[in-house]
C-alpha positions in Angstrom: 11.0 13.6 120.7 8.2 12.7 118.4 5.5 15.2 117.4 3.0 14.3 120.1 5.5 14.4 122.9 6.8 17.8 121.6 3.3 19.2 121.5 2.7 18.2 125.1 6.1 19.7 126.2 5.3 23.0 124.5 1.9 23.2 126.2 3.3 22.4 129.7 6.2 24.9 129.4 3.5 27.6 129.6 2.6 26.5 133.1 5.6 25.0 134.8 9.2 25.9 135.4 11.9 23.4 134.4 12.8 22.6 138.0 9.2 21.6 138.8 9.3 18.4 136.6 13.0 17.4 136.0 12.4 13.7 136.3 9.7 13.4 133.6 11.6 15.7 131.3 14.7 13.6 131.6 12.7 10.4 131.2 11.1 11.7 128.0 14.5 12.9 126.6 16.1 9.5 127.3 13.3 7.4 126.0 13.0 9.4 122.8 16.5 8.1 122.0 15.8 4.4 122.1 12.0 4.1 122.0 11.6 1.3 124.6 7.8 1.2 124.1 7.7 1.4 120.3 4.9 -0.7 118.9 3.3 -1.3 122.3 -0.3 -0.4 123.2 -0.7 1.1 126.7 -3.8 2.0 128.7 -3.1 4.6 131.4 -5.8 5.1 134.1 -4.1 7.8 136.1 -6.5 10.7 137.3 -6.3 13.3 134.5 -5.2 16.8 135.4 -2.9 19.2 133.6 0.2 17.8 135.3 -0.8 14.3 134.1 0.1 15.4 130.6 3.8 15.3 131.6 3.4 11.6 132.3 1.8 11.1 128.9 4.7 13.1 127.3 7.3 10.6 128.4 5.1 7.6 127.3 4.6 9.2 123.9 8.3 9.9 123.6 9.0 6.2 124.3 6.9 5.3 121.2 3.8 4.0 123.0 0.4 4.0 121.5 -1.4 5.6 124.4 -5.0 5.3 125.5 -7.1 6.4 128.5 -10.2 4.6 129.8 -13.5 5.8 128.3 -15.0 6.0 131.8 -13.4 6.0 135.2 -14.4 6.2 138.9 -11.4 8.4 139.4 -11.5 12.2 139.2 -10.8 14.0 135.9 -10.5 17.6 134.6 -12.9 17.6 131.7 -11.1 20.4 130.0 -7.8 18.5 129.9 -9.6 15.3 128.7 -10.9 17.3 125.7 -7.3 18.3 124.8 -6.0 14.7 124.6 -6.9 14.0 121.0 -4.7 16.9 120.0 -1.8 15.0 121.5 -2.6 11.7 119.8 -4.0 10.1 123.0 -7.0 7.9 122.3 -10.0 6.7 124.3 -10.2 3.0 124.8 -13.1 1.0 123.5 -14.5 -2.0 125.4 -13.1 -4.4 122.9 -9.5 -3.0 122.8 -6.7 -5.1 124.1 -3.4 -3.8 125.5 0.1 -4.9 126.1 0.5 -2.9 129.4 -2.0 -1.3 131.7 -0.8 1.5 134.0 -3.6 1.2 136.5 -4.8 3.3 139.4 -7.0 2.1 142.3 -7.5 -1.2 140.4 -10.0 0.4 138.1 -8.7 -1.5 135.0 -8.0 -4.8 136.7 -10.8 -6.5 134.8 -8.8 -6.1 131.6 -6.1 -8.7 130.8 -3.0 -7.1 129.2 -0.4 -9.1 127.3 2.6 -8.2 129.5 1.2 -7.0 132.8 0.2 -4.1 135.0 1.7 -1.3 137.0 -0.6 -0.2 139.8 -0.2 3.4 141.2 -2.0 3.1 144.6 -2.1 0.9 147.6 -5.9 0.8 147.4 -5.7 -0.9 144.1 -3.7 -3.9 145.3 -6.8 -5.8 146.5 -8.1 -6.0 142.9 -5.0 -8.0 142.0 -5.2 -10.8 144.6 -5.8 -13.4 141.8 -3.8 -11.8 139.0 -2.9 -13.7 135.9 -0.1 -11.2 135.1 2.7 -9.5 136.9 1.7 -6.3 138.8 4.4 -3.8 139.8 3.0 -1.6 142.6 4.5 1.9 142.5 3.0 2.6 146.0 5.3 -0.1 147.5 8.3 2.1 147.0 9.7 5.1 148.8 8.9 7.7 146.0 5.1 7.5 146.5 5.6 8.9 150.0 6.5 12.2 148.4 3.1 12.5 146.7 1.0 11.0 149.4 2.8 12.8 152.2 4.1 16.1 151.2 1.9 16.5 148.1 -1.4 15.7 149.9 -0.4 17.6 153.0 0.3 20.7 151.0 -2.8 20.4 148.9 -5.1 20.0 151.9 -4.1 23.4 153.3 -4.2 24.9 149.8 -7.8 23.6 149.5 -8.7 25.1 152.8 -7.3 28.5 151.7 -9.4 28.3 148.5 -12.5 27.8 150.6 -11.6 30.8 152.7 -10.1 29.0 155.7 -6.6 30.5 155.7 -6.4 31.5 159.4 -5.1 28.3 160.9 -2.3 29.5 163.1 -2.7 28.3 166.7 -5.9 26.3 165.9 -6.3 22.6 166.9 -6.5 20.0 164.2 -7.5 16.3 164.7 -5.8 14.1 162.1 -7.3 10.6 161.9 -4.7 8.1 160.5 -0.9 8.3 160.7 0.1 6.6 157.5 1.7 8.3 154.5 -1.1 10.9 154.1 -1.4 11.5 157.8 2.3 12.1 158.2 2.1 14.7 155.5 -0.8 16.4 157.1 1.0 16.5 160.5 4.1 17.9 158.7 2.2 20.8 157.2 0.0 21.4 160.3 3.1 21.9 162.4 4.5 24.3 159.8 1.3 26.3 160.2 1.8 26.4 164.0 -1.3 24.3 164.6 -2.0 22.2 167.7 -2.0 18.7 166.4 -3.8 15.5 167.7 -3.3 12.2 165.9 -5.9 9.5 166.1 -4.9 5.9 165.1 -5.7 2.3 165.7 -2.1 1.6 166.8 -0.1 3.4 169.4 2.0 5.7 167.2 2.9 8.0 170.1 6.6 7.0 170.0 6.9 8.1 166.4 5.0 11.4 166.6 6.9 14.7 166.5 7.4 16.5 169.8 4.2 18.3 170.9 1.8 16.1 168.8 -0.8 14.3 171.0 -2.0 10.8 170.4 -5.5 9.3 170.8 -6.5 5.7 170.5 -9.4 5.4 168.1 -10.8 2.6 170.3 -11.1 5.1 173.2 -14.5 6.6 172.2 -14.5 9.2 175.0 -11.1 10.5 174.1 -11.8 10.5 170.4 -15.0 12.5 170.8 -13.4 14.9 173.2 -10.6 15.6 170.8 -13.1 16.2 168.0 -15.2 18.5 170.2 -12.1 20.6 171.0 -10.8 20.8 167.5 -11.2 23.4 164.9 -10.9 20.8 162.1 -11.0 17.0 161.9 -9.5 15.3 158.8 -9.6 11.6 158.0 -6.6 9.9 156.3 -6.9 6.2 157.1 -7.6 4.9 153.7 -10.3 2.7 155.2 -14.0 2.8 154.4 -16.2 3.7 157.5 -13.1 4.1 159.7 -15.0 6.3 162.2 -18.4 4.6 161.9 -19.8 3.9 165.4 -16.7 5.5 166.9 -17.3 9.2 166.2 -20.6 10.2 167.7 -22.7 12.2 165.2 -23.8 14.7 167.9 -20.2 15.6 168.6 -19.8 17.1 165.1 -23.3 17.9 164.0 -23.9 20.2 166.9 -20.7 22.2 166.7 -18.9 24.2 164.0 -15.9 21.9 163.6 -14.7 21.6 160.0 -14.8 18.0 158.7 -12.7 16.9 155.7 -11.7 13.6 154.1 -8.4 13.0 152.2 -9.1 9.3 151.4 -10.8 7.8 148.4 -13.6 6.2 150.4 -16.1 7.7 152.9 -14.2 7.3 156.2 -16.8 9.1 158.4 -19.6 6.6 157.9 -23.3 7.0 157.1 -24.2 8.7 160.4 -22.4 11.8 159.2 -24.2 13.2 156.1 -22.1 14.2 153.0 -23.3 17.7 153.3 -21.6 18.1 156.7 -18.2 17.2 155.2 -16.2 19.5 152.9 -16.5 18.5 149.3 -19.3 16.0 150.2 -16.8 13.5 151.7 -14.7 13.3 148.5 -10.9 14.0 148.9 -10.7 17.7 149.7 -7.8 18.4 147.4 -9.8 17.5 144.3 -11.6 20.8 144.5 -8.3 22.3 143.2 -7.4 22.8 139.6 -4.1 20.9 140.5 -4.9 18.5 143.3 -1.2 17.7 143.8 1.5 20.2 142.7 3.6 19.1 139.9 6.8 19.1 141.9 5.3 16.6 144.4 3.7 14.2 141.9 6.0 14.1 138.9 8.5 11.7 140.4 5.7 9.3 141.2 4.4 9.5 137.7 7.9 8.9 136.3 8.2 5.8 138.5 4.8 4.5 137.3 6.0 5.0 133.7 9.3 3.2 134.5 7.4 0.2 135.8 6.1 -0.3 132.2 9.7 -1.0 131.1 10.2 -3.5 133.9 7.2 -5.4 132.5 9.2 -6.1 129.4 11.2 -8.6 131.4 9.8 -12.0 130.4 10.2 -14.0 133.6 8.3 -11.9 136.2 6.0 -13.9 138.5 2.2 -13.3 138.3 1.8 -11.4 141.6 2.2 -8.0 143.1 5.8 -6.8 143.0 7.7 -3.7 144.4 9.4 -1.3 142.0 13.1 -2.0 141.6 15.2 -0.2 144.2 17.8 1.0 141.7 15.1 2.6 139.5 13.7 4.5 142.4 17.1 5.6 143.5 17.9 7.0 140.1 14.6 8.9 139.8 14.9 10.3 143.3 18.4 11.5 142.6 17.2 13.4 139.6 14.3 14.9 141.5 16.5 16.0 144.5 19.4 17.4 142.6 17.6 19.1 139.6 14.3 19.8 141.2 12.9 22.9 143.0 13.6 23.9 146.6 10.9 21.8 148.1 12.4 18.6 146.5 16.0 19.4 147.4 15.2 18.8 151.1 12.8 15.9 150.6 15.1 13.4 152.2 14.5 15.0 155.6 10.8 14.1 155.3 11.5 10.7 153.9 14.0 9.9 156.6 16.6 8.5 154.3 
């Protein structure tokens, strides 16, 4: 590996065991051999935390000239950002142009790269409706379910513990939304022996684990009764104002229920003030030094990186595309055979 990649590897080895990030380590080692991104200028908009450096390590090892956005609506660890120049990672100027943009939440969709984009999240897809370049959406594959499901579910309860709410056994939790994040929250809530109620717009009762109750979000009486009887309500719909005019403010303002949001947007609505929701309505896991543990996010970051190589293909259409299945399968194989205990059983959660 080149000097910058080696510097990052040395730094990260102080914090992580080898089995916590096997996919990115393998990716960096392989790319260092044939330098697939040599001479290319990349902008990476991934939220910046310590474990994000492992993603940068592989891109640097591939020969990329790597930049981050000067400003971003996405969360960042300021201490890690200050370290980036030591690893040869630059801050983009407004006039800079790029060959590939590794975007997140569509935050860099206004820039036009030479080759195309790789988008990390489902929420960013809307920004690419009229794209003039190919966009490979990492979130369209199966690997992203590890991060958004297991990773977010684990970090939600880790954040509760950090705030002093560790006694969850036997308590009732109301989980709003049963997508990837909601399923992870249900998974960990059941591991903590909680009573679980899921609220959704669709009847997901047939797919819920045994013992988990279902409430239709359109049934206002049932929704508010569930909230009133719960110790905690957490939103995970990915939709702005999801509970606006559905959850009665008096239901939660006049009782001690914990309120939390795990989506990017305010899902509670304006009738519930930010001060009433943990972390002021921002995703609760972002109070943590590591919002998602390395073992749950590193395969997603490796996939996002791998999408950059797919953009080197000249005949891709100018629209949103899923990541190639064979790329995902190879990365998932590395993660589940060389990764830590949590990853060796991830197929049980993914259902594959």
